MARTOR-435327 format. One record per residue: residue number from 1; residue in one letter; x, y, z of N, C-alpha, C in turn. Coordinates in steps of 0.2 Angstrom, whole numbers. Layout:
! MARTOR-435327
site nr=NUM; rest=A; n_x=X; n_y=Y; n_z=Z; ca_x=X; ca_y=Y; ca_z=Z; c_x=X; c_y=Y; c_z=Z $
...
! end
This chain:
! MARTOR-435327
site nr=1; rest=M; n_x=-41; n_y=-19; n_z=127; ca_x=-44; ca_y=-25; ca_z=123; c_x=-51; c_y=-25; c_z=123 $
site nr=2; rest=R; n_x=-53; n_y=-28; n_z=117; ca_x=-60; ca_y=-28; ca_z=115; c_x=-64; c_y=-34; c_z=118 $
site nr=3; rest=Q; n_x=-70; n_y=-35; n_z=121; ca_x=-74; ca_y=-39; ca_z=124; c_x=-79; c_y=-41; c_z=121 $
site nr=4; rest=G; n_x=-82; n_y=-46; n_z=118; ca_x=-89; ca_y=-48; ca_z=117; c_x=-88; c_y=-54; c_z=112 $
site nr=5; rest=I; n_x=-92; n_y=-53; n_z=107; ca_x=-93; ca_y=-58; ca_z=102; c_x=-87; c_y=-57; c_z=97 $
site nr=6; rest=G; n_x=-84; n_y=-63; n_z=94; ca_x=-79; ca_y=-64; ca_z=89; c_x=-73; c_y=-66; c_z=92 $
site nr=7; rest=A; n_x=-67; n_y=-64; n_z=87; ca_x=-61; ca_y=-66; ca_z=89; c_x=-57; c_y=-61; c_z=94 $
site nr=8; rest=K; n_x=-53; n_y=-64; n_z=98; ca_x=-49; ca_y=-59; ca_z=103; c_x=-44; c_y=-55; c_z=99 $
site nr=9; rest=T; n_x=-43; n_y=-49; n_z=100; ca_x=-37; ca_y=-46; ca_z=98; c_x=-31; c_y=-51; c_z=96 $
site nr=10; rest=R; n_x=-29; n_y=-53; n_z=103; ca_x=-23; ca_y=-59; ca_z=101; c_x=-24; c_y=-63; c_z=96 $
site nr=11; rest=D; n_x=-27; n_y=-66; n_z=94; ca_x=-30; ca_y=-71; ca_z=90; c_x=-30; c_y=-68; c_z=83 $
site nr=12; rest=I; n_x=-32; n_y=-62; n_z=81; ca_x=-32; ca_y=-59; ca_z=75; c_x=-24; c_y=-57; c_z=74 $
site nr=13; rest=L; n_x=-22; n_y=-54; n_z=79; ca_x=-15; ca_y=-52; ca_z=77; c_x=-10; c_y=-59; c_z=75 $
site nr=14; rest=T; n_x=-11; n_y=-64; n_z=80; ca_x=-8; ca_y=-70; ca_z=78; c_x=-9; c_y=-73; c_z=71 $
site nr=15; rest=Q; n_x=-15; n_y=-72; n_z=68; ca_x=-17; ca_y=-75; ca_z=62; c_x=-14; c_y=-71; c_z=57 $
site nr=16; rest=F; n_x=-14; n_y=-66; n_z=57; ca_x=-12; ca_y=-61; ca_z=53; c_x=-4; c_y=-62; c_z=52 $
site nr=17; rest=L; n_x=-1; n_y=-62; n_z=58; ca_x=7; ca_y=-63; ca_z=58; c_x=9; c_y=-70; c_z=56 $
site nr=18; rest=V; n_x=6; n_y=-75; n_z=57; ca_x=7; ca_y=-82; ca_z=55; c_x=6; c_y=-82; c_z=47 $
site nr=19; rest=E; n_x=1; n_y=-78; n_z=44; ca_x=1; ca_y=-78; ca_z=37; c_x=6; c_y=-74; c_z=34 $
site nr=20; rest=A; n_x=9; n_y=-69; n_z=37; ca_x=14; ca_y=-65; ca_z=34; c_x=20; c_y=-69; c_z=33 $
site nr=21; rest=V; n_x=22; n_y=-73; n_z=39; ca_x=29; ca_y=-76; ca_z=41; c_x=29; c_y=-83; c_z=35 $
site nr=22; rest=T; n_x=21; n_y=-85; n_z=34; ca_x=22; ca_y=-91; ca_z=29; c_x=22; c_y=-89; c_z=22 $
site nr=23; rest=L; n_x=19; n_y=-83; n_z=21; ca_x=20; ca_y=-82; ca_z=14; c_x=28; c_y=-80; c_z=13 $
site nr=24; rest=S; n_x=30; n_y=-76; n_z=19; ca_x=37; ca_y=-74; ca_z=16; c_x=43; c_y=-80; c_z=16 $
site nr=25; rest=V; n_x=42; n_y=-84; n_z=21; ca_x=46; ca_y=-91; ca_z=21; c_x=45; c_y=-93; c_z=14 $
site nr=26; rest=A; n_x=39; n_y=-95; n_z=12; ca_x=38; ca_y=-99; ca_z=6; c_x=41; c_y=-94; c_z=0 $
site nr=27; rest=G; n_x=41; n_y=-88; n_z=-1; ca_x=45; ca_y=-85; ca_z=-5; c_x=52; c_y=-85; c_z=-5 $
site nr=28; rest=G; n_x=54; n_y=-86; n_z=3; ca_x=61; ca_y=-86; ca_z=3; c_x=63; c_y=-94; c_z=0 $
site nr=29; rest=F; n_x=60; n_y=-99; n_z=2; ca_x=62; ca_y=-105; ca_z=-1; c_x=62; c_y=-105; c_z=-9 $
site nr=30; rest=I; n_x=57; n_y=-101; n_z=-11; ca_x=56; ca_y=-101; ca_z=-19; c_x=63; c_y=-97; c_z=-21 $
site nr=31; rest=G; n_x=65; n_y=-92; n_z=-18; ca_x=70; ca_y=-88; ca_z=-20; c_x=78; c_y=-93; c_z=-18 $
site nr=32; rest=I; n_x=77; n_y=-96; n_z=-15; ca_x=83; ca_y=-102; ca_z=-13; c_x=83; c_y=-106; c_z=-19 $
site nr=33; rest=M; n_x=78; n_y=-108; n_z=-21; ca_x=78; ca_y=-114; ca_z=-28; c_x=79; c_y=-110; c_z=-33 $
site nr=34; rest=L; n_x=78; n_y=-104; n_z=-34; ca_x=80; ca_y=-101; ca_z=-40; c_x=87; c_y=-98; c_z=-39 $
site nr=35; rest=G; n_x=90; n_y=-96; n_z=-33; ca_x=96; ca_y=-95; ca_z=-32; c_x=101; c_y=-101; c_z=-35 $
site nr=36; rest=I; n_x=99; n_y=-107; n_z=-32; ca_x=103; ca_y=-113; ca_z=-32; c_x=103; c_y=-115; c_z=-40 $
site nr=37; rest=G; n_x=98; n_y=-115; n_z=-44; ca_x=98; ca_y=-115; ca_z=-50; c_x=101; c_y=-111; c_z=-54 $
site nr=38; rest=A; n_x=102; n_y=-104; n_z=-52; ca_x=106; ca_y=-98; ca_z=-56; c_x=113; c_y=-101; c_z=-55 $
site nr=39; rest=S; n_x=114; n_y=-103; n_z=-48; ca_x=120; ca_y=-105; ca_z=-48; c_x=124; c_y=-111; c_z=-52 $
site nr=40; rest=A; n_x=120; n_y=-116; n_z=-52; ca_x=120; ca_y=-122; ca_z=-57; c_x=122; c_y=-120; c_z=-63 $
site nr=41; rest=L; n_x=117; n_y=-115; n_z=-66; ca_x=118; ca_y=-113; ca_z=-72; c_x=124; c_y=-110; c_z=-75 $
site nr=42; rest=I; n_x=126; n_y=-105; n_z=-71; ca_x=132; ca_y=-101; ca_z=-71; c_x=138; c_y=-106; c_z=-71 $
site nr=43; rest=S; n_x=138; n_y=-111; n_z=-66; ca_x=143; ca_y=-116; ca_z=-66; c_x=144; c_y=-119; c_z=-74 $
site nr=44; rest=R; n_x=139; n_y=-122; n_z=-75; ca_x=138; ca_y=-126; ca_z=-82; c_x=140; c_y=-121; c_z=-87 $
site nr=45; rest=I; n_x=138; n_y=-114; n_z=-89; ca_x=139; ca_y=-110; ca_z=-94; c_x=146; c_y=-108; c_z=-94 $
site nr=46; rest=A; n_x=147; n_y=-104; n_z=-87; ca_x=154; ca_y=-101; ca_z=-88; c_x=160; c_y=-105; c_z=-85 $
site nr=47; rest=G; n_x=158; n_y=-111; n_z=-82; ca_x=164; ca_y=-116; ca_z=-80; c_x=167; c_y=-113; c_z=-74 $
site nr=48; rest=W; n_x=163; n_y=-109; n_z=-70; ca_x=166; ca_y=-107; ca_z=-64; c_x=163; c_y=-112; c_z=-58 $
site nr=49; rest=A; n_x=166; n_y=-113; n_z=-53; ca_x=165; ca_y=-118; ca_z=-48; c_x=160; c_y=-113; c_z=-43 $
site nr=50; rest=T; n_x=155; n_y=-115; n_z=-42; ca_x=149; ca_y=-110; ca_z=-38; c_x=147; c_y=-116; c_z=-33 $
site nr=51; rest=T; n_x=147; n_y=-114; n_z=-26; ca_x=144; ca_y=-117; ca_z=-21; c_x=138; c_y=-113; c_z=-17 $
site nr=52; rest=V; n_x=133; n_y=-117; n_z=-14; ca_x=129; ca_y=-114; ca_z=-10; c_x=128; c_y=-117; c_z=-4 $
site nr=53; rest=G; n_x=131; n_y=-114; n_z=2; ca_x=132; ca_y=-117; ca_z=7; c_x=126; c_y=-117; c_z=12 $
site nr=54; rest=P; n_x=126; n_y=-121; n_z=17; ca_x=120; ca_y=-121; ca_z=22; c_x=118; c_y=-116; c_z=26 $
site nr=55; rest=G; n_x=124; n_y=-113; n_z=27; ca_x=124; ca_y=-106; ca_z=30; c_x=121; c_y=-100; c_z=27 $
site nr=56; rest=A; n_x=122; n_y=-100; n_z=20; ca_x=118; ca_y=-95; ca_z=17; c_x=111; c_y=-97; c_z=16 $
site nr=57; rest=V; n_x=109; n_y=-104; n_z=17; ca_x=102; ca_y=-104; ca_z=15; c_x=99; c_y=-103; c_z=23 $
site nr=58; rest=L; n_x=101; n_y=-105; n_z=27; ca_x=98; ca_y=-103; ca_z=34; c_x=97; c_y=-96; c_z=34 $
site nr=59; rest=L; n_x=102; n_y=-92; n_z=33; ca_x=101; ca_y=-84; ca_z=33; c_x=97; c_y=-82; c_z=27 $
site nr=60; rest=A; n_x=95; n_y=-84; n_z=22; ca_x=90; ca_y=-83; ca_z=18; c_x=83; c_y=-84; c_z=21 $
site nr=61; rest=V; n_x=82; n_y=-90; n_z=25; ca_x=76; ca_y=-91; ca_z=27; c_x=75; c_y=-87; c_z=32 $
site nr=62; rest=F; n_x=79; n_y=-86; n_z=37; ca_x=80; ca_y=-81; ca_z=44; c_x=77; c_y=-74; c_z=40 $
site nr=63; rest=F; n_x=80; n_y=-73; n_z=35; ca_x=79; ca_y=-65; ca_z=33; c_x=73; c_y=-64; c_z=31 $
site nr=64; rest=S; n_x=70; n_y=-69; n_z=27; ca_x=63; ca_y=-69; ca_z=24; c_x=58; c_y=-70; c_z=30 $
site nr=65; rest=A; n_x=59; n_y=-74; n_z=35; ca_x=55; ca_y=-73; ca_z=41; c_x=55; c_y=-67; c_z=44 $
site nr=66; rest=L; n_x=60; n_y=-63; n_z=45; ca_x=60; ca_y=-56; ca_z=48; c_x=56; c_y=-51; c_z=44 $
site nr=67; rest=V; n_x=57; n_y=-52; n_z=38; ca_x=54; ca_y=-47; ca_z=33; c_x=46; c_y=-49; c_z=35 $
site nr=68; rest=G; n_x=44; n_y=-55; n_z=35; ca_x=37; ca_y=-55; ca_z=35; c_x=35; c_y=-54; c_z=43 $
site nr=69; rest=I; n_x=39; n_y=-54; n_z=47; ca_x=36; ca_y=-51; ca_z=53; c_x=36; c_y=-43; c_z=54 $
site nr=70; rest=S; n_x=43; n_y=-40; n_z=51; ca_x=43; ca_y=-34; ca_z=51; c_x=37; c_y=-31; c_z=47 $
site nr=71; rest=F; n_x=36; n_y=-32; n_z=41; ca_x=31; ca_y=-29; ca_z=38; c_x=24; c_y=-32; c_z=38 $
site nr=72; rest=G; n_x=23; n_y=-37; n_z=42; ca_x=16; ca_y=-40; ca_z=44; c_x=13; c_y=-38; c_z=50 $
site nr=73; rest=Y; n_x=18; n_y=-34; n_z=54; ca_x=16; ca_y=-32; ca_z=61; c_x=10; c_y=-25; c_z=61 $
site nr=74; rest=Y; n_x=12; n_y=-22; n_z=57; ca_x=8; ca_y=-16; ca_z=57; c_x=0; c_y=-18; c_z=55 $
site nr=75; rest=P; n_x=0; n_y=-20; n_z=48; ca_x=-7; ca_y=-21; ca_z=46; c_x=-10; c_y=-26; c_z=51 $
site nr=76; rest=A; n_x=-6; n_y=-31; n_z=54; ca_x=-10; ca_y=-36; ca_z=59; c_x=-12; c_y=-33; c_z=65 $
site nr=77; rest=R; n_x=-9; n_y=-28; n_z=67; ca_x=-10; ca_y=-24; ca_z=74; c_x=-18; c_y=-21; c_z=72 $
site nr=78; rest=K; n_x=-17; n_y=-17; n_z=66; ca_x=-22; ca_y=-13; ca_z=65; c_x=-30; c_y=-17; c_z=63 $
site nr=79; rest=A; n_x=-28; n_y=-23; n_z=59; ca_x=-33; ca_y=-27; ca_z=59; c_x=-35; c_y=-28; c_z=66 $
site nr=80; rest=A; n_x=-32; n_y=-30; n_z=70; ca_x=-33; ca_y=-33; ca_z=77; c_x=-38; c_y=-29; c_z=81 $
site nr=81; rest=Y; n_x=-36; n_y=-22; n_z=80; ca_x=-39; ca_y=-16; ca_z=84; c_x=-44; c_y=-14; c_z=80 $
site nr=82; rest=L; n_x=-46; n_y=-15; n_z=74; ca_x=-52; ca_y=-13; ca_z=70; c_x=-59; c_y=-15; c_z=73 $
site nr=83; rest=D; n_x=-64; n_y=-11; n_z=73; ca_x=-70; ca_y=-12; ca_z=76; c_x=-74; c_y=-18; c_z=70 $
site nr=84; rest=P; n_x=-76; n_y=-23; n_z=73; ca_x=-79; ca_y=-28; ca_z=67; c_x=-85; c_y=-23; c_z=63 $
site nr=85; rest=I; n_x=-89; n_y=-20; n_z=67; ca_x=-95; ca_y=-17; ca_z=63; c_x=-92; c_y=-12; c_z=57 $
site nr=86; rest=E; n_x=-86; n_y=-9; n_z=59; ca_x=-83; ca_y=-5; ca_z=54; c_x=-80; c_y=-8; c_z=48 $
site nr=87; rest=A; n_x=-76; n_y=-14; n_z=51; ca_x=-73; ca_y=-18; ca_z=44; c_x=-79; c_y=-21; c_z=39 $
site nr=88; rest=L; n_x=-85; n_y=-23; n_z=41; ca_x=-90; ca_y=-25; ca_z=38; c_x=-94; c_y=-20; c_z=34 $
site nr=89; rest=R; n_x=-93; n_y=-15; n_z=35; ca_x=-97; ca_y=-9; ca_z=32; c_x=-93; c_y=-8; c_z=26 $
site nr=90; rest=Y; n_x=-87; n_y=-8; n_z=24; ca_x=-84; ca_y=-7; ca_z=18; c_x=-82; c_y=-14; c_z=15 $
site nr=91; rest=E; n_x=-86; n_y=-20; n_z=17; ca_x=-84; ca_y=-25; ca_z=13; c_x=-89; c_y=-26; c_z=7 $
! end
């Protein structure tokens, strides 16, 4: 664990993970809205009865959060353990 000036490793890891999950869940909600819209459009054009249940919506939100955590953890961990001087050197 790094000591000294700046954010702690845990704080950096948390910040990156929160950002990844937030972006994934926001994308999940956009996908849900597009899916509901497509379902309504199909109902209207084809005359089929379509429904979007609350279970499917909750599953979509859960899955998008899981994707955010899964694909956000490695970059978050890498950034958390990066030496600040090395990180600034390439900026």
